C-alpha positions as CSV (number, residue, x, y, z in Angstrom):
1,M,102.4,68.2,78.8
2,V,100.4,70.5,76.6
3,A,102.6,73.1,75.1
4,I,101.4,76.6,74.5
5,D,103.8,78.3,72.1
6,A,101.8,80.9,70.2
7,A,103.4,84.2,69.5
8,Q,103.6,86.4,72.6
9,P,101.3,89.4,72.8
10,P,102.8,92.8,72.9
11,T,104.3,94.0,76.1
12,A,103.5,97.5,77.5
13,A,106.3,100.0,77.3
14,A,108.7,99.3,80.0
15,V,109.9,101.4,82.9
16,A,113.7,101.9,83.5
17,C,115.4,99.6,86.0
18,E,116.5,101.0,89.2
19,A,120.1,100.5,90.4
20,T,119.4,97.8,92.8
21,S,117.1,94.8,93.0
22,T,115.3,93.3,95.9
23,N,112.4,90.9,96.0
24,K,108.9,92.5,96.6
25,W,105.4,91.0,96.5
26,L,101.8,91.7,95.9
27,G,99.2,89.3,97.3
28,D,98.4,87.3,100.4
29,G,99.3,84.2,102.4
30,K,97.7,82.1,105.0
31,N,99.1,80.0,107.9
32,V,97.3,76.7,107.8
33,L,97.5,73.6,110.2
34,G,97.7,70.4,108.2
35,L,98.4,72.1,104.9
36,I,98.9,69.8,101.9
37,G,98.1,71.9,98.9
38,A,97.1,75.3,97.4
39,S,95.6,76.5,94.1
40,S,94.8,79.5,92.1
41,Q,93.4,80.3,88.6
42,I,95.8,82.9,87.4
43,E,95.1,85.4,84.5
44,F,98.0,85.7,82.1
45,I,99.2,89.2,81.6
46,N,102.4,89.8,79.3
47,R,103.9,92.0,82.1
48,A,106.9,94.1,81.3
49,V,110.3,93.8,83.0
50,C,112.3,97.0,83.5
51,T,114.6,98.3,80.7
52,Q,118.2,97.8,81.5
53,G,120.6,100.6,81.6
54,E,124.5,100.6,81.2
55,H,124.9,98.3,84.1
56,F,122.6,95.1,84.1
57,V,120.6,94.4,87.3
58,D,118.4,91.3,88.1
59,S,114.7,91.6,87.1
60,W,111.7,89.5,87.0
61,A,107.8,89.6,87.0
62,L,106.3,86.4,88.5
63,S,102.9,85.3,89.4
64,W,102.5,82.1,91.5
65,V,100.8,79.9,94.1
66,S,102.9,78.0,96.7
67,I,103.1,76.0,99.9
68,Q,106.0,76.6,102.1
69,N,107.5,76.3,105.6
70,G,109.5,79.2,106.8
71,T,111.2,77.4,109.8
72,G,114.9,77.7,109.5
73,G,115.0,80.0,106.5
74,P,112.9,81.3,103.5
75,N,113.8,78.5,100.9
76,N,111.4,75.7,102.0
77,I,108.9,76.3,99.1
78,L,107.1,74.6,96.2
79,Q,105.4,76.9,93.8
80,T,104.3,77.3,90.3
81,G,102.9,80.2,88.0
82,Y,104.0,82.5,85.2
83,A,107.5,84.0,84.8
84,K,108.7,87.0,82.7
85,C,112.4,87.4,83.4
86,G,115.0,90.1,82.4
87,V,118.1,89.3,80.5
88,S,120.0,89.4,83.7
89,S,118.1,87.3,86.2
90,S,118.4,84.1,88.1
91,C,115.4,82.7,86.1
92,G,115.9,82.1,82.4
93,W,115.3,85.0,80.0
94,N,113.8,82.7,77.4
95,G,114.2,85.2,74.7
96,G,112.1,87.6,76.5
97,N,109.0,85.3,76.3
98,S,106.8,84.5,79.3
99,Y,106.5,80.8,80.4
100,V,104.9,78.6,82.9
101,W,107.3,77.4,85.6
102,Y,107.9,75.5,88.9
103,Y,110.4,75.7,91.7
104,Y,111.3,73.6,94.7
105,G,113.6,74.4,97.5
106,R,114.8,73.3,100.9
107,N,117.0,74.9,103.6
108,A,119.9,73.0,105.0
109,G,118.6,70.6,107.6
110,P,117.3,67.1,107.9
111,C,118.0,66.1,104.4
112,G,121.5,67.7,104.1
113,A,122.7,70.8,102.3
114,K,120.5,73.6,101.0
115,F,119.0,72.6,97.6
116,Q,117.0,74.4,94.9
117,T,115.9,73.4,91.5
118,G,116.0,77.0,90.3
119,V,113.0,78.3,88.2
120,V,112.3,75.4,85.9
121,K,110.5,76.2,82.6
122,I,107.6,74.0,81.7
123,Y,106.4,75.7,78.5
124,N,105.8,79.1,76.9
125,V,102.5,80.7,77.6
126,S,100.8,83.7,75.7
127,S,97.2,84.0,76.8
128,G,94.3,82.8,78.9
129,L,93.4,81.8,82.4
130,H,95.2,78.7,83.8
131,D,94.7,76.7,86.9
132,F,97.8,76.2,88.9
133,A,98.1,73.8,92.0
134,V,100.7,72.2,94.2
135,L,99.1,69.4,96.2
136,K,99.8,66.1,97.9
137,S,98.6,62.9,96.0
138,G,99.7,59.6,97.2
139,T,103.4,59.4,97.6
140,H,104.1,62.8,95.9
141,Y,103.4,66.4,95.9
142,N,102.4,67.3,92.3
143,V,102.8,70.5,90.5
144,T,99.8,70.7,88.1
145,V,98.8,73.2,85.4
146,D,95.2,73.0,84.0
147,S,94.9,69.6,86.0
148,V,98.0,68.1,84.1
149,V,100.8,66.9,86.4
150,E,103.9,68.8,85.1
151,A,106.3,68.0,88.0
152,Q,106.5,66.0,91.2
153,R,108.4,65.9,94.4
154,S,108.4,63.1,96.9
155,V,106.4,63.4,100.1
156,S,109.7,63.2,101.9
157,D,110.9,66.3,100.1
158,I,108.2,68.3,101.8
159,E,107.3,66.4,105.0
160,T,110.9,65.4,106.1
161,C,113.3,67.8,104.4
162,W,111.3,70.9,105.5
163,E,111.9,71.6,109.2
164,G,108.7,71.5,111.1
165,G,107.3,68.5,109.3
166,G,105.8,69.8,106.2
167,A,104.0,72.9,104.7
168,S,102.7,75.5,107.2
169,S,101.6,78.3,104.9
170,A,100.2,78.9,101.4
171,G,100.8,81.9,99.2
172,W,99.2,83.7,96.3
173,Y,101.4,86.4,94.9
174,N,102.9,88.5,92.2
175,E,106.7,89.0,92.8
176,M,109.0,91.7,91.4
177,L,112.7,92.0,91.6
178,N,113.2,95.4,90.6
179,N,111.0,98.6,91.2
180,G,110.8,99.0,87.5
181,D,109.2,95.6,86.9
182,Q,105.4,95.7,86.2
183,G,103.6,94.8,89.4
184,G,100.4,93.5,87.8
185,G,97.9,94.1,85.1
186,P,97.6,97.5,83.6
187,S,95.1,100.0,85.0
188,T,92.5,99.0,82.4
189,N,92.9,95.2,82.9
190,H,93.7,94.3,86.5
191,Q,95.3,90.8,86.7
192,S,93.3,88.3,88.6
193,L,94.3,85.5,90.8
194,D,91.0,83.8,91.3
195,N,89.4,80.7,93.0
196,N,92.2,80.9,95.6
197,A,92.0,77.8,97.9
198,Y,94.1,75.6,100.1
199,L,94.0,71.9,100.8
200,T,94.0,69.9,104.1
201,G,93.0,66.4,105.2
202,T,89.4,67.6,105.3
203,G,89.4,68.8,101.7
204,W,89.7,72.1,99.8
205,H,88.9,75.4,101.4
206,S,88.5,78.8,99.9
207,F,90.9,81.4,100.8
208,T,88.7,84.7,101.2
209,H,89.0,88.2,102.6
210,P,86.4,91.0,102.9
211,L,85.3,92.4,99.5
212,N,87.6,95.2,98.4
213,S,89.9,94.9,101.2
214,L,93.6,95.6,100.5
215,C,96.0,92.7,100.3
216,V,98.3,92.2,103.3
217,N,101.4,92.4,101.1
218,T,101.0,95.5,99.0
219,A,104.8,96.1,98.5
220,A,106.7,99.4,98.9
221,L,105.9,101.0,95.6
222,P,102.8,103.4,95.5
223,N,102.2,102.4,91.8
224,W,101.6,98.8,92.8
225,H,98.0,98.0,93.8
226,C,96.3,94.7,95.2
227,Q,92.8,94.1,96.7
228,W,90.3,91.4,97.1
229,S,87.3,91.0,94.9
230,G,85.2,88.3,93.3
231,S,81.6,86.9,93.9
232,Y,82.9,84.9,96.9
233,S,85.8,87.5,97.8
234,D,88.3,84.7,96.9
235,R,89.8,86.7,94.0
236,I,92.9,88.9,94.2
237,Y,93.4,91.8,91.7
238,T,96.8,93.4,91.1
239,W,97.7,96.3,88.9
240,D,100.5,98.8,88.2
241,D,99.1,102.3,87.4
242,R,102.2,103.2,85.5
243,F,100.7,101.0,82.7
244,P,97.4,102.3,81.3
């Protein structure tokens, strides 16, 4: 493991939290037969979580790549990326510092009761572009950051415990829990999720969309934006126009 514990860069002035919190996403996903991995080079942005009022509400700003299987419920997922979590949240606040994390979950099914690791901190992060991947390798599914294996799940955790016999889709997303959470980069520095790709038995394949097309999941807030870009149309840009 290579720790990245430099001082955190300044966060933009936050927006007030709204009274209720529900998951919302910016990004795209793809259904894939024979899926065994997904990857993305994600730009670190020290995104702001919302400012709490008198009554605390859940809040987070996540960026991640994942494989999942939605059969039987939403919890069959293996994912990794960046987390910035509010003081009231199901992911660790970490003193307000951003960090690299992974998560594994399964629904109740072939392997028994529902199980979740929760958001597991790997190390603090404060700058740069970092390569994230979840992929099958031998008898495990590895979680890698900059090509270093940071966590593992057994093949059976994915291919037996997830109903349907393994992963069926991949995702490349920013996730916000409150409308006050920053949805992406500021207007002057759109956050990139680049070199997006998925893995099958025949190798890695680029995940592309038409240049400048809007992401499928653009969430419900008009201030949040997401579109495709890049030389090979395999890059997602996200930004929040409340932050200059």
